[in-house]
C-alpha positions in Angstrom: 10.9 -179.2 2.2 10.3 -180.0 5.6 7.1 -182.2 5.1 9.1 -183.8 2.3 12.1 -184.5 4.7 9.7 -186.1 7.5 7.8 -188.3 4.9 11.4 -189.6 3.6 12.5 -190.3 7.2 9.3 -192.2 7.9 9.9 -194.4 4.5 13.2 -195.0 5.2 12.4 -196.3 8.9 9.9 -198.2 7.4 12.3 -200.0 4.8 14.8 -200.7 7.8 12.1 -202.1 10.0 11.0 -204.5 7.2 14.2 -205.4 6.5 15.3 -206.2 10.1 11.6 -207.9 10.8 12.1 -210.2 7.7 16.1 -211.1 8.6 14.9 -212.0 12.4 11.5 -213.3 11.4 9.9 -210.8 13.6 6.2 -209.8 12.4 5.1 -207.3 14.8 4.6 -203.6 14.1 4.3 -200.1 15.6 2.7 -196.8 14.9 4.7 -193.5 14.7 3.9 -189.9 15.4 6.2 -187.1 15.4 5.4 -183.4 15.8 7.7 -180.9 15.3 7.1 -177.2 15.8 9.3 -174.4 13.9 8.4 -171.1 15.1 4.6 -171.0 15.3 4.3 -173.8 12.4 3.5 -177.3 13.3 4.7 -180.3 11.2 3.1 -183.7 11.9 4.0 -187.3 10.5 1.4 -190.0 11.7 1.5 -193.7 10.8 -1.2 -195.7 12.6 -3.6 -194.6 15.4 -1.3 -192.4 17.7 -2.5 -188.8 17.9 -0.9 -185.3 18.4 -2.6 -182.9 20.0 -1.3 -179.3 20.3 -2.3 -176.9 23.1 -0.8 -173.5 24.1 -1.1 -173.4 28.2 -3.9 -176.1 28.2 -6.0 -174.0 26.3 -7.4 -174.3 22.5 -6.8 -177.7 22.0 -6.2 -178.6 18.5 -6.0 -182.1 16.8 -2.9 -182.0 14.6 -3.0 -185.6 13.5 -5.8 -188.0 12.4 -5.7 -191.8 13.5 -5.4 -194.4 10.6 -8.2 -196.7 11.6 -9.9 -199.2 9.3 -13.5 -197.8 10.1 -12.6 -194.6 8.5 -14.3 -194.2 5.0 -11.2 -192.9 3.3 -8.8 -195.7 5.0 -11.6 -198.5 4.2 -11.7 -197.5 0.6 -8.0 -197.4 0.5 -7.8 -201.0 1.9 -10.7 -202.6 -0.3 -8.9 -201.1 -3.2 -5.8 -203.0 -2.4 -7.7 -206.2 -2.3 -8.3 -206.4 1.6 -11.6 -206.0 3.5 -12.7 -204.2 6.7 -15.1 -205.5 9.2 -15.5 -206.4 13.1 -14.2 -209.8 14.2 -16.7 -212.6 13.8 -18.2 -214.2 17.0 -15.5 -216.4 19.0 -15.5 -220.2 18.0 -17.5 -222.5 20.4 -20.1 -219.8 21.2 -23.8 -220.6 20.3 -23.8 -218.1 17.5 -20.9 -219.5 15.9 -21.6 -223.2 16.1 -25.3 -222.4 14.8 -23.8 -220.6 11.9 -21.4 -223.2 11.4 -24.1 -226.1 11.4 -26.2 -223.9 8.8 -23.2 -223.6 6.7 -23.8 -219.6 6.6 -21.1 -216.7 7.8 -22.3 -215.0 11.0 -24.5 -211.8 10.3 -22.3 -208.7 10.4 -24.5 -207.5 13.4 -23.1 -210.3 15.6 -19.4 -209.1 14.9 -17.6 -208.0 17.8 -15.0 -205.2 18.6 -13.6 -202.4 16.5 -13.5 -202.5 12.6 -10.2 -204.5 11.4 -8.2 -205.2 8.5 -8.6 -208.7 6.8 -7.1 -210.8 6.3 -5.2 -210.6 9.6 -7.6 -208.8 11.8 -5.2 -205.9 12.9 -7.2 -202.9 14.1 -5.3 -200.2 12.5 -4.9 -199.5 8.9 -1.6 -198.0 8.7 1.7 -199.4 10.7 5.5 -199.5 10.6 6.6 -203.2 10.2 3.6 -205.9 10.5 5.2 -207.5 7.8 2.5 -210.3 7.1 0.3 -207.0 6.1 2.7 -205.8 3.5 2.6 -206.6 -0.2 
């Protein structure tokens, strides 16, 4: 019951954020991480790359949530199944590598990509978020 209530709260918040974002032409988004402890039982809901850690008196640190990053195999599969792609960013324009690839009409080799894995189209470096209207179907 508690897990379902947390899930519904996030889904309703997402709907409210998307509606407000579309009404105001606002495209940014955010992550969410909520940890609630009832008695000795932790309940966590996570959207994005925010992380919950739980520790009792700075001992036995326990990871309660897992980041939603495009480089995670399960997230990559979910993104590709939905029609997206995952890769690092291509070399910046006007660099020797980018100009050479452009002249040869070939895409840059994946080994030349920079930074963290990103969701394409768009290039966002997190695989789930609230808002981010342009990434929602």
